[in-house]
C-alpha positions as CSV (number, residue, x, y, z in Angstrom):
1,M,18.2,-9.4,-9.2
2,K,16.9,-7.6,-6.1
3,T,13.2,-6.7,-5.6
4,V,12.2,-3.4,-4.1
5,L,8.5,-2.8,-3.1
6,C,7.4,0.8,-2.8
7,Y,4.3,0.8,-0.6
8,G,2.6,4.2,-0.4
9,D,-0.3,6.5,-1.1
10,S,-1.0,9.1,-3.8
11,L,2.5,10.4,-3.6
12,T,3.7,6.9,-4.8
13,W,0.8,6.5,-7.2
14,G,1.8,9.8,-8.9
15,Y,-1.2,12.0,-8.3
16,N,-0.9,15.3,-10.2
17,A,-2.6,18.3,-8.5
18,E,-3.0,19.9,-11.9
19,G,-5.2,16.9,-12.9
20,G,-4.8,13.2,-13.5
21,R,-1.5,11.3,-12.9
22,H,2.1,12.1,-13.5
23,P,3.7,10.3,-16.5
24,L,5.3,7.0,-15.5
25,E,8.8,8.3,-15.9
26,D,8.2,11.2,-13.5
27,R,6.9,9.1,-10.5
28,W,9.5,8.5,-7.8
29,P,9.5,4.7,-8.0
30,S,10.3,4.9,-11.7
31,V,13.1,7.4,-11.0
32,L,14.4,4.9,-8.4
33,Q,14.2,2.1,-10.9
34,A,16.2,4.2,-13.4
35,G,18.9,4.9,-10.8
36,L,19.2,1.2,-9.9
37,G,19.2,-0.1,-13.4
38,D,19.3,-3.8,-14.0
39,A,20.4,-4.5,-10.4
40,A,16.9,-4.4,-9.1
41,E,13.2,-4.5,-10.0
42,V,11.2,-1.7,-8.4
43,V,7.5,-2.5,-7.8
44,A,5.2,0.6,-7.3
45,E,2.3,-0.1,-5.0
46,G,0.7,3.3,-4.5
47,L,-3.0,3.9,-3.7
48,N,-4.7,7.3,-3.4
49,G,-5.8,7.9,0.2
50,R,-4.0,4.9,1.7
51,T,-3.4,5.2,5.4
52,T,-0.8,3.4,7.6
53,A,-3.4,1.2,9.4
54,F,-6.7,3.0,9.6
55,D,-10.0,2.6,7.9
56,D,-11.4,5.3,5.5
57,H,-14.6,4.3,3.8
58,L,-14.9,7.3,1.5
59,A,-13.7,5.4,-1.6
60,G,-14.4,2.1,-3.4
61,A,-10.9,0.9,-2.7
62,D,-9.7,-0.4,0.8
63,R,-7.4,2.3,2.1
64,N,-6.2,0.5,5.2
65,G,-2.5,-0.2,4.5
66,A,-2.2,-2.8,7.3
67,R,-5.1,-4.9,6.0
68,L,-3.8,-5.0,2.4
69,L,-0.1,-5.5,3.2
70,P,-0.1,-9.3,3.8
71,T,-1.6,-9.9,0.3
72,V,0.8,-7.5,-1.3
73,L,3.8,-9.2,0.4
74,T,2.8,-12.6,-0.9
75,T,2.0,-11.3,-4.4
76,H,5.5,-9.8,-4.9
77,A,7.6,-12.3,-2.9
78,P,10.5,-12.7,-2.6
79,I,11.2,-9.1,-1.6
80,D,14.5,-7.7,-0.6
81,L,13.5,-4.2,0.5
82,I,10.2,-2.6,1.2
83,V,9.9,1.2,1.2
84,F,7.1,2.7,3.3
85,M,6.1,6.3,2.5
86,L,2.8,6.7,4.3
87,G,1.3,9.0,7.0
88,A,0.0,12.1,5.1
89,N,-3.5,10.7,4.9
90,D,-3.4,9.8,8.6
91,M,-3.4,13.5,9.2
92,K,-7.0,13.9,8.0
93,P,-9.1,14.9,11.0
94,W,-11.6,12.1,10.4
95,I,-8.8,9.5,10.4
96,H,-7.1,10.8,13.5
97,G,-4.9,13.7,12.7
98,N,-2.3,12.5,15.2
99,P,1.3,11.9,14.2
100,V,1.9,9.6,17.1
101,A,-0.9,7.3,15.8
102,A,0.8,7.4,12.4
103,K,4.0,6.3,14.0
104,Q,2.1,3.4,15.6
105,G,0.6,2.6,12.2
106,I,4.1,2.3,10.8
107,Q,5.1,0.1,13.7
108,R,2.1,-2.2,12.8
109,L,3.3,-2.4,9.2
110,I,6.8,-3.3,10.4
111,D,5.3,-6.1,12.6
112,I,3.4,-7.4,9.6
113,V,6.4,-7.5,7.4
114,R,8.5,-9.3,10.0
115,G,5.8,-11.7,11.1
116,H,4.4,-12.6,7.7
117,D,4.2,-16.2,6.4
118,Y,6.3,-15.9,3.2
119,P,6.2,-18.7,0.6
120,F,9.1,-21.2,0.6
121,D,10.3,-19.8,3.9
122,W,11.7,-16.8,2.2
123,S,13.2,-14.2,4.6
124,A,11.4,-10.9,5.5
125,P,12.7,-7.9,3.5
126,Q,14.6,-5.0,4.9
127,I,12.5,-2.0,5.7
128,L,13.1,1.7,4.7
129,I,10.8,4.2,6.3
130,V,10.3,7.4,4.4
131,S,8.5,10.3,6.0
132,P,6.4,12.2,3.5
133,P,6.9,15.9,2.7
134,V,4.9,18.0,5.2
135,V,1.5,19.2,4.3
136,S,1.6,22.9,3.3
137,R,-0.9,25.7,3.4
138,T,-3.2,26.1,0.4
139,D,-6.0,28.2,-0.9
140,N,-7.8,25.0,-2.3
141,A,-10.9,25.1,-0.1
142,E,-11.6,21.3,-0.2
143,F,-8.0,20.2,0.5
144,K,-7.7,22.9,3.2
145,E,-10.6,21.3,5.1
146,M,-9.6,17.7,4.3
147,F,-6.2,18.3,5.9
148,A,-7.1,20.9,8.5
149,G,-4.3,21.1,11.1
150,G,-2.2,18.8,8.9
151,D,0.4,21.4,8.2
152,D,1.4,21.5,11.9
153,A,0.8,17.8,12.7
154,S,2.8,16.5,9.7
155,T,5.9,18.4,10.8
156,R,6.2,15.9,13.6
157,L,6.2,12.8,11.4
158,A,9.9,12.9,10.5
159,P,11.3,13.0,14.0
160,L,8.8,10.3,15.1
161,Y,9.6,8.1,12.2
162,A,13.4,8.6,12.6
163,A,13.1,7.5,16.3
164,L,11.0,4.5,15.3
165,A,13.5,3.5,12.6
166,D,16.3,3.5,15.2
167,E,14.3,1.5,17.6
168,A,13.2,-1.1,15.0
169,G,16.4,-1.4,13.1
170,C,15.0,0.1,9.8
171,G,16.4,2.6,7.4
172,F,15.0,6.1,7.4
173,F,14.8,9.0,5.0
174,D,13.0,12.4,5.4
175,A,11.5,13.1,1.9
176,G,10.9,16.7,3.1
177,T,14.6,17.4,2.8
178,V,14.4,17.1,-1.0
179,A,10.7,17.7,-1.9
180,Q,7.9,20.2,-1.1
181,T,4.2,19.8,-1.6
182,T,2.6,22.0,-4.1
183,P,0.5,25.0,-3.0
184,L,-2.2,23.9,-5.5
185,D,-3.6,21.6,-2.9
186,G,-1.0,21.5,-0.1
187,V,-0.6,17.7,-0.2
188,H,0.7,16.4,-3.5
189,L,3.9,16.8,-5.5
190,D,4.7,18.4,-8.9
191,A,6.8,16.4,-11.3
192,E,10.1,17.8,-10.2
193,N,9.5,17.1,-6.5
194,T,8.4,13.5,-7.0
195,R,11.5,12.9,-9.2
196,N,13.7,14.4,-6.4
197,I,12.5,11.7,-4.0
198,G,13.5,8.9,-6.4
199,K,16.9,10.5,-7.0
200,A,17.6,10.9,-3.3
201,L,16.6,7.4,-2.4
202,T,18.7,5.8,-5.0
203,P,22.1,5.9,-3.2
204,L,20.4,4.9,0.1
205,V,18.7,1.9,-1.5
206,R,22.0,0.9,-3.1
207,V,23.7,0.8,0.3
208,M,20.9,-1.1,1.9
209,L,20.9,-3.7,-0.9
210,E,24.7,-3.7,-1.1
211,L,24.6,-3.0,-4.8
């Protein structure tokens, strides 16, 4: 059985803009699991507020994706494929708000995956880079300030990530082609849109894992 690790932020965790968390069956890693069936185990590693490789000290959990990744890789080894869907939180002005820096953050994650000391000399997994749906305009005052300028900046993530994937020999998928963020906060996904991502990734993951 293959192992797929989904490493992301609140979109992977299943944050519901209406309050709380989407039911397990509606989260995109669960939908991916259903699509793959018994051929693979899908591990969901989502954390609200997680960045690619930058510190954010506004929560009790460490949100720096690069710092936590080595531990997660060892915890779930051996891994056949890791799916990165990160970058939306990098658009926060106090993080950096720069899509080029988010691309560099993804590059750092790629370097960690490929340079990690895996147990038993297991091989590094394949990598699939997923650009998150773009941040949209919202009347939610708090999220509007939290992601000020993010609606424009996040539109540049997909082409930057696609170019990086080509350079680094990774898979790529633009989640914005199948999902849109909710106007309730401009950042998160309703149940239908998070399910859409899992459905769209299923055939791509099957090809990458030769299932």
